N, C-alpha and C positions, 0 to 999 in steps of 0.2 A: 503495501500499499503506499502511496507516494505521501508524503508529508505537505500539509496544506500550504499553500504558497505564500500567506501572509508570515508563517513561521520561517520560511526560507528566507523571505526578504529582510525578516527582524534579522536572521542571523547574519546575513550580509552586510547589514549595516552597521551590526556590532564589530564584525572585521575590520569596518572602515573607521569605525570610530577608534578603535584599538590603536590604528596609525597615527590618528589625530591627537594631538595633545593640546591642551589650554595651557597658555602659561599662567605662572603664579602671580595673582593681582595682589598689588600693593598699593597702599594710601601711605604717601609722606607728610606729616605734619610739622610744621616749623614755625616759629615766631621771626625768623630773620634769616638771612642768605648763610652766616656762618652756621646755623644749626643743619644745614643740608651739607656743607663743606666738611663738618666735623663728624659727619655718620662714617665716613671712611676709616675714621680711626676706633671705631665703637666696634669690639670684639663681638659681641651680641650679633649686630647687623650684619658682619661680614661673613661670620660664620652661618648664617640663615642664608645669605646671597649664595656662598660657596655650595652649602649642602642643597639649596633648592635646584640651583645650576646643574649639581652633579645628577641628581635624580632626570631631569631634563635630558640632557645629553645623553646618560644611559638609555633611556629610551628611544632617543632619536639614532643612536648606534643600532641598537637591538634591531629598529624598525628600518634601517638604512635611509633615515631622512635626509633630503640633501640641504636642510636647515631646521633649525627650531627657535621658538618663540620662548624666552625664557621668563621675561616679566612682563607685565603689563603696569604700570606706572599709572591708575585711571586718573587720578587728580591734576595729572600733568601733562595727559594724554601723550605719553611715551609709551612705545613697546620696544622692547629689546630684544632682538633677534640676532642668532649667531649662524654661519654658513656653516658646513660640514669640515671646511678646512680650519675652523678654530676649535674644533671638539678638543682636538689633544692639547692645546695650549690651556684651556679651561680644565681638563682633567690632570694635569701636572700641576697647576695651581692648588685644585682640591685634595690631590695627594698631599702636598706641603702640609696641610691642615691635619690629615690622618696621620702624618707623620709624627707631628708635633703631640698628637694625643696618643702615640704609639700603639695607634690600632693598625698592625701590619696585616691583618687578614683582609682589613678593605682596602690597603695598599694594593695588595696583591690582586683585589678584583678590578681595582683602577687599572692597574698595567696590563691585565689581560683585555681590558677596555681598549685602551689605547692601541693594544696590537690590532685588536679587532678593526677598529677604526682606520689603521694603516691598512689593512689587509684590502678594505673596502673602497679605499681611495682610488 
């Protein structure tokens, strides 16, 4: 017996949506320009950015996407997108974070992703 067509279409749509990933939405709140500039030195913020970038780049490599949207800073109308050629440099920066945390298991996973990314270029 053939499955209902609506079920087939739904499964097909799920596969398409698996490849499409939404960026992380961010809202930045500040009192003056210096607040925004000082964010780059806030460890909590930079760690968040690196970890979210890692998740997005990892999915992009696994799905062989030519580019990925990392962040949507909606209150500034900014969409941050990177091309496949920049995946490795992002992963190398993320690996520095995990080395500092001495999470060598995650570093190994990142090295494998770098290798996988270089093979798909």
